[in-house]
C-alpha positions in Angstrom: 43.5 56.3 7.5 43.5 53.6 4.6 40.7 53.9 1.6 37.9 51.8 2.5 37.7 48.8 0.6 34.1 47.7 1.1 32.9 45.7 -1.6 30.5 47.2 -3.7 27.8 45.3 -5.6 27.8 46.6 -9.1 24.8 46.5 -11.9 24.6 43.3 -14.9 24.3 45.7 -17.8 24.9 44.3 -21.8 26.3 40.9 -20.5 29.1 42.2 -18.4 29.3 44.2 -14.5 29.2 47.9 -14.5 30.2 49.8 -11.7 27.5 52.3 -10.3 28.5 55.9 -10.9 25.9 57.2 -9.2 27.5 58.1 -5.7 25.0 56.2 -3.7 24.9 52.9 -1.9 23.2 51.0 0.5 24.4 48.5 2.9 24.0 44.7 2.6 24.0 43.0 5.7 25.1 39.6 7.4 22.1 38.7 9.5 23.7 36.8 12.0 26.3 38.5 12.8 24.6 42.6 11.8 27.9 43.4 10.4 27.7 45.3 7.1 29.3 42.8 4.6 28.9 45.0 1.2 27.9 48.0 -0.1 25.1 47.5 -2.9 25.0 50.4 -5.8 21.8 52.4 -5.8 21.4 54.0 -9.4 20.7 57.2 -10.8 18.3 58.1 -13.9 21.8 57.8 -16.6 22.5 54.4 -14.9 18.3 53.4 -15.7 18.4 54.5 -18.9 21.5 52.9 -19.7 20.0 49.4 -18.7 16.6 49.6 -20.1 18.4 50.5 -23.9 21.0 47.8 -23.6 17.5 45.4 -23.0 16.1 47.0 -26.1 19.1 46.0 -27.8 19.0 42.4 -26.8 15.2 41.8 -27.8 16.0 43.3 -30.8 17.9 40.5 -31.2 16.4 37.6 -29.2 13.1 38.1 -30.2 14.4 37.1 -33.9 16.3 33.7 -32.3 13.9 30.6 -34.0 12.2 28.9 -30.9 14.5 25.8 -31.3 17.8 28.2 -30.5 16.0 29.8 -27.3 14.8 26.6 -25.6 18.8 25.4 -26.0 20.2 28.3 -24.0 17.1 27.3 -21.1 17.5 23.8 -21.4 21.5 24.8 -20.8 20.4 27.5 -18.2 18.5 24.6 -16.2 22.1 22.0 -16.6 24.3 24.9 -14.8 21.7 25.8 -12.1 21.0 21.8 -11.2 25.2 21.5 -11.2 25.7 24.7 -8.8 22.7 25.5 -7.0 24.9 25.5 -3.7 27.1 28.4 -4.6 23.5 30.0 -5.3 22.5 28.8 -1.9 25.8 30.1 -0.1 24.9 33.6 -1.0 21.3 33.7 -0.1 22.0 32.0 2.9 24.8 34.7 3.8 22.8 37.5 2.6 19.1 36.5 3.5 20.4 34.7 7.1 17.8 31.8 6.0 19.6 28.5 6.5 21.2 26.5 3.6 18.6 23.6 3.3 15.5 26.2 3.0 17.8 28.6 0.7 18.2 25.2 -1.4 14.4 24.3 -0.8 13.8 28.1 -2.6 15.8 27.0 -5.5 14.6 24.0 -6.1 11.1 25.5 -6.5 12.8 28.1 -8.6 13.8 25.2 -10.8 10.6 24.2 -11.2 9.5 27.2 -13.7 12.7 27.5 -15.2 11.9 23.7 -16.1 8.3 24.7 -17.6 10.1 27.1 -19.1 11.4 24.3 -20.9 8.7 23.2 -23.1 7.4 26.4 -24.1 7.2 25.8 -27.3 3.4 23.9 -27.2 2.6 27.0 -24.9 3.3 29.7 -27.0 1.7 28.7 -30.1 -1.1 30.0 -31.8 -4.7 28.4 -33.6 -5.8 28.6 -37.3 -9.3 28.2 -38.8 -9.4 27.4 -42.0 -12.7 28.9 -44.0 -14.1 30.5 -41.8 -15.7 32.1 -44.4 -15.7 31.1 -48.1 -11.7 31.3 -48.8 -10.9 33.3 -45.6 -8.3 31.7 -42.8 -8.3 32.7 -39.4 -5.4 32.5 -37.3 -3.3 33.5 -34.4 0.3 34.4 -33.2 1.7 35.2 -29.4 4.4 37.5 -29.3 6.6 38.8 -27.2 6.0 42.3 -25.0 9.4 43.2 -25.2 11.2 45.1 -22.5 9.4 43.7 -19.3 10.2 44.8 -15.5 10.7 42.5 -12.6 11.2 44.2 -9.1 11.7 41.4 -6.5 10.7 41.2 -2.3 13.9 40.1 -0.1 13.0 37.3 1.2 13.1 35.0 -1.7 15.9 36.3 -4.1 15.7 33.3 -6.2 12.6 31.6 -6.2 10.2 35.1 -6.6 12.6 36.0 -9.9 12.4 33.0 -11.5 8.4 33.1 -11.2 9.0 35.3 -13.4 12.4 35.8 -16.0 12.0 31.8 -17.0 8.9 32.4 -18.9 9.4 36.3 -19.8 12.9 35.0 -22.0 11.3 31.8 -23.6 8.7 33.9 -25.1 11.5 36.0 -26.3 11.3 39.1 -23.9 14.7 41.2 -22.6 14.0 41.3 -18.5 15.7 43.8 -16.6 14.9 43.0 -13.1 15.7 45.2 -9.7 16.0 42.7 -6.9 16.0 44.5 -3.3 19.3 46.0 -2.1 18.6 43.8 0.8 20.0 40.9 -1.0 21.2 41.9 -4.4 24.2 39.3 -5.0 21.8 36.0 -5.9 21.0 38.0 -8.6 24.4 38.8 -10.3 25.3 35.3 -9.7 22.2 34.0 -11.8 23.1 36.7 -15.0 26.8 35.3 -14.7 24.6 32.0 -15.1 22.6 32.8 -18.5 25.1 34.5 -20.0 27.6 31.0 -19.4 24.0 29.6 -20.6 24.7 31.4 -24.1 22.2 33.9 -23.5 22.8 37.3 -25.7 23.8 40.4 -24.2 21.2 42.5 -22.7 18.2 40.0 -22.5 19.2 39.9 -18.6 19.7 43.1 -17.0 20.5 43.5 -13.1 19.5 47.2 -11.9 20.4 48.0 -8.8 18.7 50.0 -6.8 16.2 51.8 -4.6 12.7 53.5 -5.1 14.5 56.0 -7.9 15.3 52.4 -10.1 11.7 51.4 -9.5 9.9 54.4 -10.8 12.3 54.5 -13.2 10.8 51.2 -14.3 7.9 52.2 -14.0 7.9 55.3 -15.7 10.0 54.4 -19.1 7.2 53.7 -22.4 10.5 51.0 -23.3 9.1 48.6 -20.5 6.0 47.2 -21.6 5.1 45.5 -18.7 5.7 45.4 -14.5 6.1 42.3 -12.4 6.5 42.9 -8.4 6.3 40.7 -5.3 6.4 42.7 -2.1 4.0 44.2 0.6 0.6 45.4 -0.3 0.7 49.3 -0.2 3.9 48.6 -2.5 1.8 46.6 -5.0 -0.9 48.6 -5.0 1.5 51.9 -5.9 3.3 49.7 -8.7 -0.2 48.5 -9.8 -1.7 52.0 -10.2 1.6 53.7 -11.7 2.1 50.6 -14.4 -1.8 50.6 -15.6 -1.5 54.8 -15.7 1.3 54.1 -17.7 -0.3 51.7 -19.9 1.5 48.7 -18.7 0.7 45.1 -18.0 1.1 44.5 -14.3 0.8 41.9 -11.8 1.2 43.1 -7.9 1.7 40.4 -5.3 1.0 41.9 -2.5 0.7 41.1 1.6 -1.0 38.7 3.3 -2.0 37.1 6.8 -2.7 33.6 6.4 -5.2 31.7 8.5 -4.8 27.9 9.4 -8.6 26.2 10.6 -8.1 23.7 12.6 -10.8 21.3 12.8 -11.8 19.6 16.8 -11.6 16.1 14.3 -8.0 17.2 13.2 -4.8 15.3 13.6 -3.3 17.6 15.9 -0.1 16.1 16.0 -0.4 16.7 12.7 -1.6 20.2 13.0 0.7 21.1 15.2 3.7 19.7 13.2 2.6 22.2 10.1 1.9 25.0 12.3 5.8 25.5 13.5 6.5 24.0 10.2 4.7 27.0 8.5 4.8 29.6 10.8 8.7 29.7 11.7 10.0 28.4 9.0 12.4 31.0 7.0 11.9 32.6 10.3 8.1 33.5 9.1 9.7 36.0 6.5 7.3 34.0 3.8 4.3 35.7 2.4 2.5 32.1 2.4 3.9 31.8 6.2 0.9 30.5 8.6 0.6 33.5 11.0 -3.1 32.7 13.0 -3.7 29.3 14.0 -8.2 29.3 14.4 -8.4 26.6 16.9 -12.3 25.1 17.1 -12.8 24.3 20.6 -12.4 22.4 22.6 -8.6 21.7 20.7 -7.3 24.6 21.5 -5.5 24.2 25.0 -4.1 20.5 23.3 -3.1 21.9 20.2 -0.9 25.1 21.9 0.6 22.1 24.0 2.0 20.7 21.8 3.1 23.6 19.6 5.0 24.8 22.5 6.8 21.6 23.2 8.2 21.2 19.3 8.6 25.4 19.7 10.9 24.4 22.6 13.3 22.1 20.5 13.8 24.1 17.4 17.4 25.1 17.1 17.8 29.3 16.0 21.3 30.3 14.7 23.8 31.6 12.0 21.9 29.4 8.9 25.6 28.8 7.7 26.7 26.8 10.1 27.6 22.9 11.5 24.8 21.3 12.5 22.8 23.1 10.9 19.8 25.2 13.1 16.1 25.2 12.5 15.9 28.8 11.7 18.2 31.7 11.0 18.0 35.5 11.7 15.5 38.3 10.4 17.0 40.5 7.2 17.5 43.8 9.8 17.7 45.0 13.0 15.0 47.6 11.7 12.9 44.6 10.8 13.5 42.4 14.1 12.9 45.6 15.7 8.7 46.2 13.9 8.5 42.2 14.8 9.0 43.0 18.3 6.8 46.0 18.4 3.7 44.0 16.9 4.2 41.8 19.8 4.4 44.6 22.2 1.3 45.6 20.8 -0.6 42.3 20.9 0.1 42.3 24.6 -0.7 45.5 24.9 -4.4 44.9 23.7 -4.6 41.3 26.3 -3.0 38.4 24.1 -1.3 36.1 26.3 2.3 35.6 25.6 2.9 31.8 25.7 6.3 32.1 24.3 8.2 35.0 24.0 11.3 35.5 21.7 11.6 39.1 22.4 15.2 39.6 23.6 16.8 36.6 22.2 19.8 36.0 21.1 22.6 33.5 20.0 26.1 33.0 21.7 28.7 34.2 19.8 26.4 36.5 17.9 24.6 38.6 19.7 24.6 41.4 17.5 23.0 39.0 14.9 19.8 40.2 14.1 17.8 36.9 15.7 14.3 37.1 16.6 13.0 33.8 19.1 9.9 31.7 17.8 7.0 33.6 19.3 3.7 32.0 20.4 0.4 34.2 21.5 -2.9 32.7 22.6 -5.8 34.5 22.8 -5.1 37.5 20.4 -8.0 40.0 20.1 -8.9 39.7 16.1 -9.3 44.1 16.9 -5.6 43.9 17.6 -2.7 45.6 14.8 -1.0 42.4 15.4 -4.3 40.1 14.3 -5.0 42.3 11.6 -1.6 43.3 9.9 1.0 41.4 8.2 4.0 40.6 10.9 6.6 38.8 8.6 8.4 37.1 11.3 8.2 34.2 13.6 5.0 34.7 15.4 2.0 32.4 15.5 -1.1 33.7 17.1 -3.7 31.6 17.9 -7.2 32.9 17.9 -10.3 30.6 19.2 -13.6 29.9 18.0 -16.5 28.2 18.9 -17.2 26.8 15.1 -16.0 26.0 11.5 -18.5 29.0 10.5 -16.6 31.5 13.3 -13.7 30.6 11.5 -14.7 30.8 8.1 -16.5 34.3 8.7 -12.8 35.9 9.9 -10.5 34.6 7.6 -13.6 36.4 4.9 -13.6 39.3 6.7 -10.0 39.8 6.6 -8.3 42.5 3.9 -5.6 39.8 2.5 -7.0 36.6 0.4 -3.2 34.7 -0.4 -3.4 31.6 1.3 -5.2 29.8 3.8 -5.1 25.6 4.9 -8.0 23.7 6.6 -6.8 20.8 9.3 -9.6 18.1 9.3 -10.4 14.4 8.7 -14.0 15.4 7.2 -13.9 15.3 3.1 -17.4 16.6 3.3 -15.9 20.2 5.9 -12.8 20.1 3.5 -14.8 20.6 0.0 -17.0 23.2 1.9 -14.3 25.3 2.8 -12.5 25.0 -0.7 -15.6 26.7 -2.4 -17.0 29.5 1.0 -13.7 30.6 1.8 -12.4 33.8 0.0 -8.6 33.2 -0.4 -7.0 32.4 -3.9 -4.5 29.5 -2.6 -5.9 26.9 0.0 -4.5 24.0 1.6 -6.1 20.5 2.4 -4.0 19.2 5.6 -0.9 21.2 3.7 -0.1 24.2 5.2 1.8 26.4 2.8 -0.4 25.3 -0.8 2.3 27.2 -2.8 1.1 25.8 -6.8 3.7 23.3 -8.8 4.8 25.5 -11.2 2.4 24.7 -14.5 -0.6 25.8 -11.9 -0.3 29.8 -11.4 0.2 31.5 -8.0 -1.7 34.4 -6.9 -4.1 35.5 -4.1 -6.9 37.4 -3.9 -8.0 41.0 -2.8 -5.1 43.3 -1.0 -3.2 40.2 -1.7 -2.8 40.7 -5.7 -3.6 43.5 -8.0 -3.5 42.8 -12.3 -5.2 40.2 -14.1 -2.6 37.4 -14.4 -1.3 35.4 -11.8 2.7 34.2 -11.9 3.6 31.1 -13.7 2.1 28.8 -15.5 -0.8 29.4 -18.3 -0.8 32.8 -16.5 2.7 33.2 -16.8 2.7 32.7 -20.5 -0.2 34.6 -21.4 1.2 37.7 -19.7 4.5 37.4 -21.3 2.7 37.5 -24.9 0.5 39.4 -26.8 -1.6 38.0 -29.3 -2.2 38.5 -33.0 -5.3 37.7 -35.2 -4.5 37.4 -38.8 -8.0 37.1 -41.3 -6.5 36.0 -44.2 -7.8 35.5 -47.9 -5.9 34.7 -50.7 -8.1 35.4 -54.2 -8.4 32.8 -56.8 -7.6 34.5 -59.7 -10.7 32.9 -61.6 -12.6 34.8 -58.9 -13.5 38.4 -57.4 -15.0 39.6 -54.7 -16.9 42.5 -55.9 -17.6 46.0 -53.7 -19.7 45.6 -51.1 -19.8 48.2 -48.6 -21.6 46.6 -45.7 -20.3 45.2 -42.5 -18.2 41.8 -43.1 -20.1 38.4 -42.4 -19.0 35.1 -42.9 -21.1 33.4 -45.1 
């Protein structure tokens, strides 16, 4: 028997790859073939401590850099990313399974936050008020937190970390990123790019691992904040644990995003957008549309239009040529979970219009593929309606009015994203004011805000007070000092006054 030569994906600590000695690994699959293409290290307590200690040293150095020097490094990173992002897209496609163009789109949206961070000096300025009281000035400073933790999900191994780390680094913090163990290689590529851009060692650390690494970050006194994106149960656990340990926390959870289609809507546009938002990235998006609320009498016509478009979708290996429209799901376990939700919907009385169960791709029968699925008349009491499926399953629920559709959206446990399709400006304006959701699209199916706004939902889609990126991001990754200053005129003296300080 020869030695096992399976590649083990390492950590990135102190500006270099760090092989793990924990003895624990997890498989990293090629979702298009079902084959294990590598193992990823799973950190033990010693490696967790080493990563955090390295970040502490990096913070002490980086936080002392001038704004001009920090800005130059971030500009360098942006230029290197633009020149070489095709390499990164190929890594994402090989480990996640999404098609190359979708991976490039993910990187482009993350790049927006890098570009926002390039202009950070204007966003970390303090304020100054002169002579607030006789001879007294007040001014504020915005300073970095220290070591910050980022825990990112499998579905966006580049974009989601980039929602956080460009701003955190620009503000002077040191980052420890714990990527998903399902697609960990993108984070290592990014770490190497930061080093090439001139970032000091220790300022960007990649800690590979599972729950042990997560808990290590949550419980370390040296880690000042946690940024997380993932499922709602884990987001709530992250929020409660981090808050109990006195950390700042932004924890973004799951979703069940609805698209309300009014009778006056352009149904061709609505059908195009429902397909794009329901089946893009195989539905593995927290902003995917998973429920179409069709206000009668449009349901039958809309379903036919969606069905026609599904028939033209090509499913296959995301890196193949010509490029398919949709790739596989991330793992076989997740594919089976998605299939189970379709089973539940069928048992609960839904009509299976297009069935993606048992879908295979010729030549890749072991890949984790699941075909685009369309359900009609899904009962709102079904778990297939109420819970996040995170796969290419689009459910149609028929409603009789705008009010009925709005009530369904507002009664749900999630409040991440939603959309309305209509040609009535008054209805759209009413919807944006009445719907209890954090991000709203008007004739736009996936309303992810641009980088200079902020991303975050309501209800069980977000825990914590600060949304991701934008002004919220800079507020989250800095803390403010207020300084009240008096420089006495040598010819005068304030005298003794034991009363509470007053302005005069």
